[in-house]
N, C-alpha and C positions, 0 to 999 in steps of 0.2 A: 261375761263369758263370750269368747269369740265364736263367730259362725263362719261358715264357708263363704258367705257373701261378704262379710267384713274382711276376711283374709284377702279375697280378690280385690276389694276396694283398696286395701293397704298396698297390695302389689301394684295396682294401677297408679296410685298416688306416688309411689316411690319411682316407678318407671317414668312418670311424667316429670319428676324432678330431674332425672338424667336427661330427658329429651330437651327440657328448657335450658339446661347447662350446655348441651351440644349446640343448640341454636345460638346461644351467647358466644360460644367458641367460633362458630361459622361467621358471625357478624364481625369478628376481628376487632373487638373493642379492647385495646391493650390493657386498660386498668381492670377489666373483668376476666381476662384470659386465664390467669392462674387460679382464680376462684372457680371458674368453669371446669378446668381440668380436675381440680380437687373434688368438685361435686360429682363429676362423671365417674371418677374412680371410686369414691367412697359410697355414693348412693347406688352405683352399679352393683357393688357387692351386696348392698342392702336389699336389692331386688331378689337376689338368690336366697337371702335369709328369709325374706317374706314368702317366697314360693315354698320354702321348706315347712312353713306353718300349715300348708295344706295337708300334710301327712296325717294330722289328727282328724281330718274331716272327709277324706276320700279313701276309697279302696284302691290298691294297686299303685300307690304313689311311689314306693321304693323301686318297683319294677321299671317305672318310667324314669325316675330321677337319678338313680345310681349310675346308669350309663351316661347321662348328661353331665353328672358330677365328674365322672372319669374323663369325659371329653374336655371339660374345662380345666381340670388339673393337668392334663397332658398338652394343652395348648400353651406355648411359651408366652404369648401375649397376655393371656388371662392370668397365668401364674405370676407374671411380672406385675400386672395391675393389682393382684391380691397382695403381693409383697409391698408395693408402693402404698396401697391403702393402709396396711398395718403401720407403715412409717408415718403416714399422715395422721392417723388416729392416735398413735401412741407417742409420737415425737413431734408432731406438727410440722414435719418437713416434706418438701417436694423439691427434689433437685432437678434443675433444668439447665440447659446450655443455650446461649444466644450466638448465632453466627450472622455476620454481615457480609454479603457478597455485592460488590459494586463493579459494574462495567465501566461506569464513569461517574464520578462525583467530585465536585470542586466546591471549596468554600465560597466561590463566586455565586453558586446557586442560591446561597442564603440571601444574597442581596435582592434577588428577584422573588423570593417566596413571600407570600402574605404573612405578616407577623401580627400576633395578638398584642393588645396594649400591655404595657409594662413587661415586655419580654427582656430577658437578660442574657440568655445563652441558648444554644441549640444542642440537643443530644441525639445520638444515633444508636439504636439498639440497646435499650435499657433491659432490666431484668424481666420485664413483661414482653419483650420482643417489639417494643414500640419506639417511635422516634417523634421528636417535636421540640417544643420550646419550653424553657423554664420561664415562668412568669411570677411576678410578685402580686399577691392578692391584696385586698384592702387592709389586712392586718400586717402587711409587709413580710409575710411568710411566702416561701417559694413553693410553687405547685407546678405540676407538669401539664402542658397543653399538647395533646397528641395530634399529629397530622398524618395523613396518608401519603406516602411517597410512591412515585412511579416505580413499580417493580422491574421495569426494563433497565433502570439505572441503579437502583438500590433495592436489594432483597434482604430483608431482615427475617430470620427464621428462629423460632423458639423450638427446642427439641428436648425430649426427656433424656435424662442422664442414665447411663447404664442399661440401655436397651439390650435384650438378648441378641446374640449374633445369629441365632437360628430362626429368626422370624421369617415366615414364608411369604412376606409381602414386599413388593418392590418399593411401594410408597410407604415410608415409615414416618411421615409427618404426624404430628400430634393429632391433627384433625382427622386424618384417615384412620389412625389406630383407634381413636375414640369412637369413630363412626362404626368401625367393624365390631367393637365391643357392644355398642348400643344396639346395633342390628341383631346381634346374637341374642341379647337379652330380650329384645322385643319379640323375636321368633319363639323364644323359650316361653314367654308369657302367653303368646297366641296358642301355642301347642298345649299348654296347661289348661287354658280355657276350653279348648276343643275337647280335651279328654275328661275334664273334671267339673265343668260348669253344670 
């Protein structure tokens, strides 16, 4: 049988999962970027499911949560994340776009870049939004070796596909949108604790 304390623990644990995924996203590790976005979106929604479990343990929950629920439904970013979460859960898909902006990039740069052992070719802006070298491992299989490029010369951006046009944010980078979502959820949890702990 669940208790109010165990519900709050589940809420905290789920929010912590979102926070760790956001930290991974901030660290710009290309091979973890897509997994981080998926975790922020899916576990972010799970935070709201966990909060709703408080209803059985506290008085006045609906009076507090119904307006919050309406606020989330009417927010185009949160509705978009909810729809994306459904696609991730039910279809396993997360559609993204990669854009590469260069002020100046020449294949000559490759001659002067540090190269890992067994490199065979260079890639710019893969599906994770990363760049680097293709290398052959000990089993002669190809792997990616990511490097950080100078953004003054080459800026590779990963973006979410199908973002709503009416988002009220100037910065629609994945990191900013995920940070906005996390901050809202964190404030929601803080408010729930203040009211119902």
